[in-house]
C-alpha positions as CSV (number, residue, x, y, z in Angstrom):
1,M,56.7,132.6,106.8
2,S,55.6,134.4,103.6
3,H,56.4,137.8,105.2
4,R,59.9,136.6,106.2
5,L,60.6,135.1,102.8
6,A,59.3,138.2,100.9
7,A,61.6,140.4,103.1
8,L,64.6,138.1,102.5
9,L,64.2,138.1,98.8
10,G,62.9,141.6,98.3
11,L,59.6,140.4,96.7
12,P,56.2,142.0,96.7
13,L,53.8,139.8,98.7
14,T,50.2,139.0,97.9
15,H,47.9,137.0,100.0
16,L,45.2,135.2,98.1
17,D,42.8,135.4,101.1
18,K,43.0,139.2,100.8
19,L,42.1,139.1,97.1
20,H,39.3,136.6,97.5
21,W,37.3,137.5,100.7
22,K,35.1,140.6,101.0
23,P,33.9,142.1,104.3
24,G,31.6,139.8,106.3
25,W,33.1,136.7,104.9
26,V,31.5,137.2,101.5
27,E,33.3,135.0,99.0
28,G,34.4,136.6,95.8
29,T,33.9,134.7,92.5
30,K,36.6,132.7,90.7
31,E,36.5,135.2,87.9
32,E,37.1,138.1,90.3
33,L,40.0,136.3,91.9
34,L,41.6,135.5,88.5
35,A,41.2,139.1,87.4
36,A,42.8,140.4,90.6
37,L,45.6,137.9,90.3
38,A,46.4,138.5,86.6
39,P,48.3,141.8,86.9
40,I,50.3,140.4,89.8
41,I,51.7,137.4,88.0
42,T,52.6,139.4,84.9
43,Q,55.2,141.2,87.0
44,D,58.7,139.8,86.9
45,R,59.0,139.1,90.6
46,W,56.3,138.2,93.1
47,L,55.5,136.0,96.0
48,I,51.9,134.7,96.5
49,D,50.7,133.2,99.7
50,G,47.8,130.8,99.5
51,N,46.6,127.6,97.9
52,Y,43.5,128.3,95.8
53,G,43.2,125.4,93.4
54,S,41.3,127.6,90.9
55,T,44.4,129.8,90.5
56,M,47.1,127.1,90.6
57,E,47.5,126.6,86.9
58,M,47.7,130.4,86.3
59,R,50.3,130.8,89.0
60,L,52.4,127.8,88.0
61,S,52.6,128.9,84.4
62,R,54.6,132.0,85.6
63,A,56.3,130.7,88.8
64,D,59.9,129.7,88.9
65,T,59.7,128.2,92.4
66,V,57.0,126.8,94.6
67,V,57.4,126.6,98.4
68,Y,55.1,123.7,99.3
69,L,54.3,123.3,103.0
70,D,53.4,119.6,103.0
71,Y,52.8,119.3,106.7
72,P,50.9,116.5,108.4
73,I,47.1,117.0,108.6
74,R,47.0,116.9,112.4
75,L,49.6,119.7,112.5
76,C,47.5,121.8,110.0
77,L,44.3,121.2,112.1
78,W,46.1,122.1,115.3
79,R,47.5,125.3,113.8
80,A,44.2,126.3,112.4
81,A,42.6,125.8,115.8
82,Q,45.3,127.8,117.5
83,R,44.8,130.6,115.0
84,V,41.0,130.7,115.5
85,W,41.6,130.8,119.3
86,S,44.3,133.4,119.4
87,L,42.7,135.7,116.8
88,R,39.0,135.1,117.5
89,G,37.0,138.1,116.6
90,R,39.9,140.0,115.0
91,T,40.9,140.1,111.3
92,R,44.3,138.7,110.7
93,P,46.7,140.8,108.6
94,D,46.7,138.4,105.6
95,M,42.9,138.2,105.4
96,G,40.4,140.5,103.6
97,E,39.1,143.4,105.6
98,G,36.1,142.8,107.8
99,C,36.6,139.0,108.1
100,P,37.3,138.4,111.8
101,E,38.7,135.0,112.7
102,R,36.0,132.5,113.5
103,F,35.5,128.7,113.8
104,D,34.3,127.2,110.5
105,W,33.5,123.5,110.4
106,A,33.6,123.5,106.6
107,F,37.2,124.8,106.6
108,F,38.3,122.2,109.2
109,R,36.6,119.5,107.1
110,Y,38.5,120.8,104.1
111,I,41.8,120.5,106.0
112,A,41.0,117.1,107.4
113,G,40.1,115.8,103.9
114,W,43.1,117.4,102.1
115,N,44.8,114.1,101.3
116,H,41.7,112.8,99.6
117,H,40.6,115.7,97.5
118,A,43.0,118.6,97.2
119,R,46.3,116.7,97.4
120,P,45.8,114.6,94.3
121,R,44.9,117.7,92.2
122,T,47.8,119.7,93.6
123,E,50.3,117.0,93.1
124,G,49.1,116.5,89.5
125,L,49.5,120.2,88.8
126,L,53.0,120.3,90.4
127,R,54.1,117.3,88.3
128,G,53.2,119.3,85.2
129,T,55.2,122.4,86.0
130,D,58.7,123.4,85.2
131,A,59.0,125.4,88.4
132,R,61.4,124.2,91.1
133,I,59.4,122.6,93.9
134,L,60.7,123.1,97.5
135,R,58.7,120.7,99.6
136,F,58.8,121.0,103.4
137,E,57.2,118.3,105.5
138,T,58.0,119.9,108.9
139,P,58.1,123.5,110.3
140,Q,61.7,122.7,111.4
141,A,62.8,121.9,107.9
142,L,61.3,125.2,106.6
143,D,62.9,127.1,109.5
144,A,66.3,125.6,108.7
145,W,65.9,126.5,105.0
146,L,64.9,130.1,105.9
147,A,67.8,130.4,108.3
148,E,70.2,129.2,105.6
149,L,68.8,131.8,103.2
150,E,69.3,134.5,105.9
151,R,72.9,133.4,106.4
152,D,73.6,133.5,102.6
153,R,72.2,137.1,102.3
């Protein structure tokens, strides 16, 4: 979706996973991620893919629009499982180099618990921003919006 949207709008695209993860699934520090992100958000136009809570305030302070994929948890878990299966052993293009797709219980627990820990924090930050929030609760709604954008271009 982010590649399609970036192409449609002519925006440079940054994936937070690429900025954060080092080869061998070594996690970068929060400070490293913020430092890597700072020059990106000072640009006039950008699209950032990812939901790292530690960078949310920084991004929201400069964003004019947030595309929020607010999908049901069961769909997110299913898609994560499909991604692991279809890309197992290979590094996906939006991930840091040397991080082949793998099953990770901690990540699946994070997704499963989203509504209890990350959602309240995310919703609170979104309430405090002046950015326009485009919330999509189904992939079909997102696809319809993207199709409309394509027709209007």
